[in-house]
C-alpha positions as CSV (number, residue, x, y, z in Angstrom):
1,M,94.5,22.0,-65.7
2,P,94.4,18.4,-67.2
3,L,93.1,17.6,-70.6
4,D,89.9,15.6,-70.5
5,D,89.3,13.8,-73.8
6,E,85.6,13.4,-72.9
7,G,85.2,16.9,-71.4
8,A,83.4,19.9,-72.8
9,L,85.1,21.7,-75.6
10,T,85.5,25.5,-75.7
11,K,83.4,26.9,-78.6
12,L,85.0,29.2,-81.1
13,H,84.2,32.9,-81.4
14,P,80.6,33.5,-82.6
15,N,81.9,35.7,-85.4
16,Y,83.4,32.6,-86.9
17,A,79.9,31.5,-88.1
18,H,79.4,34.9,-89.7
19,A,82.8,34.7,-91.5
20,L,81.9,31.2,-92.7
21,R,78.6,32.5,-94.0
22,V,80.4,35.3,-95.9
23,R,82.8,32.8,-97.4
24,T,80.0,30.5,-98.5
25,T,78.2,33.4,-100.1
26,L,81.3,34.4,-102.0
27,T,81.6,30.8,-103.2
28,A,78.0,30.7,-104.3
29,I,78.2,33.9,-106.4
30,P,80.0,32.4,-109.5
31,F,77.4,29.5,-109.5
32,L,74.6,32.1,-109.5
33,I,76.2,34.1,-112.3
34,G,76.8,30.9,-114.3
35,S,73.1,29.8,-113.9
36,L,71.9,33.2,-115.0
37,V,74.1,33.1,-118.1
38,L,73.0,29.5,-118.9
39,E,69.4,30.4,-118.4
40,A,69.7,33.5,-120.7
41,A,71.2,31.3,-123.4
42,L,68.5,28.6,-123.1
43,A,65.6,31.0,-122.6
44,G,66.6,32.9,-125.7
45,E,65.9,29.6,-127.6
46,G,62.7,29.0,-125.7
47,L,63.8,25.7,-124.2
48,L,63.1,26.5,-120.6
49,P,60.7,28.8,-118.7
50,Q,62.4,31.8,-117.2
51,G,63.8,31.4,-113.7
52,V,63.9,27.6,-113.5
53,I,67.7,27.2,-113.4
54,A,68.6,30.5,-111.6
55,G,65.8,30.0,-109.1
56,T,66.9,26.4,-108.3
57,V,70.5,27.5,-107.9
58,L,69.4,30.4,-105.7
59,V,67.3,28.2,-103.4
60,I,70.2,25.7,-103.1
61,A,72.7,28.5,-102.4
62,A,70.4,30.0,-99.8
63,A,70.0,26.7,-98.0
64,L,73.8,26.2,-98.0
65,I,74.5,29.7,-96.8
66,I,72.1,29.3,-93.9
67,R,72.8,25.7,-92.9
68,I,76.4,24.7,-93.6
69,P,78.2,27.5,-91.7
70,A,76.1,26.9,-88.6
71,R,76.9,23.2,-88.7
72,R,80.6,23.7,-89.3
73,Y,80.7,26.2,-86.4
74,S,79.0,23.8,-84.0
75,A,81.2,20.9,-85.1
76,R,84.4,22.6,-84.0
77,G,85.9,23.2,-80.6
78,Y,89.1,23.0,-78.6
79,Q,90.6,22.4,-75.1
80,I,93.9,23.8,-73.9
81,S,95.8,22.5,-70.9
82,A,99.2,23.4,-69.4
83,D,101.1,21.2,-71.9
84,R,98.9,20.5,-74.9
85,L,96.1,21.6,-77.2
86,R,93.2,19.4,-78.3
87,V,91.4,20.4,-81.6
88,V,88.1,18.7,-82.6
89,R,86.4,19.2,-86.0
90,G,84.3,17.5,-88.5
91,L,80.7,16.7,-89.5
92,L,80.9,13.4,-91.4
93,F,84.6,12.7,-90.7
94,R,85.4,13.6,-87.1
95,S,89.0,14.6,-86.3
96,D,90.2,14.8,-82.7
97,T,93.9,16.0,-82.6
98,V,96.0,16.5,-79.5
99,V,99.2,18.5,-80.0
100,P,101.8,18.3,-77.1
101,F,103.5,21.7,-76.8
102,S,106.8,19.8,-76.7
103,R,106.4,18.9,-80.4
104,V,105.6,22.5,-81.5
105,Q,108.3,24.0,-83.8
106,H,106.6,27.3,-84.6
107,I,103.3,29.0,-84.2
108,D,101.4,31.3,-86.6
109,V,98.4,33.6,-86.1
110,D,96.8,34.3,-89.4
111,Q,94.0,36.7,-90.5
112,G,92.6,37.2,-94.0
113,P,90.4,40.2,-94.9
114,I,87.2,38.5,-93.8
115,E,88.7,37.3,-90.5
116,R,90.1,40.8,-89.9
117,F,86.7,42.3,-90.5
118,F,85.1,40.0,-87.9
119,G,88.0,40.3,-85.4
120,I,88.9,36.6,-85.5
121,A,92.1,34.7,-86.4
122,T,93.5,31.2,-87.0
123,L,96.1,29.8,-84.7
124,T,98.4,27.3,-86.5
125,L,100.8,25.0,-84.6
126,H,103.5,23.5,-86.8
127,T,105.0,20.3,-85.3
128,A,107.9,18.0,-85.9
129,G,107.1,15.1,-88.2
130,N,105.3,14.8,-91.5
131,H,101.8,13.4,-90.8
132,N,99.5,16.2,-89.6
133,S,102.6,18.4,-89.2
134,S,100.4,21.5,-88.8
135,V,97.2,21.9,-86.9
136,A,95.0,24.9,-87.5
137,L,92.5,26.3,-85.0
138,P,90.4,28.9,-86.9
139,G,87.7,31.1,-85.4
140,L,89.5,32.3,-82.3
141,G,89.1,35.9,-81.2
142,E,92.2,37.7,-82.4
143,P,93.4,38.7,-78.9
144,L,92.8,35.2,-77.7
145,A,94.8,33.7,-80.6
146,R,97.7,35.9,-79.8
147,E,97.4,35.2,-76.0
148,M,97.4,31.4,-76.8
149,R,100.4,31.8,-79.0
150,E,102.3,33.5,-76.2
151,T,101.2,30.9,-73.6
152,I,102.5,28.1,-75.9
153,R,105.7,30.0,-76.6
154,A,106.3,30.4,-72.8
155,H,105.8,26.7,-72.2
156,I,108.2,25.9,-75.0
157,R,110.8,28.3,-73.5
158,R,110.5,26.7,-70.1
159,E,110.8,23.2,-71.5
160,T,114.0,24.0,-73.4
161,L,115.8,25.5,-70.3
């Protein structure tokens, strides 16, 4: 199956959007706590009406939690062929990376606690060289990530024989 640089990309696992939403929520929590502390300090002096700071931060956090993960999910995709992997990502700065399997040195399949909960994993290809020497493809279903790792390993073994 040839790699078509203009062809349709395979979307990531739908749970990737949920995992991104959880990560964004966990990132927003310290800002919400900080806004509550700041508001309590300023409200005690009567400088601001109650809820102005925390309410504003809550509205911004909710907008980010709803919108950013969905956009990041839709801005990623991949194509795999018999001899290379293409990974596309980015909203403002678009990155389109093609990794020939012949350059792959080793392959990792990683899962953090959030990824494990959602049944997804990140496939990371480490290549020879120093510029972009590793390419990560997050948001794959865990069985698919392991299957892709074995497919790439089999290709590398065939090529070295």
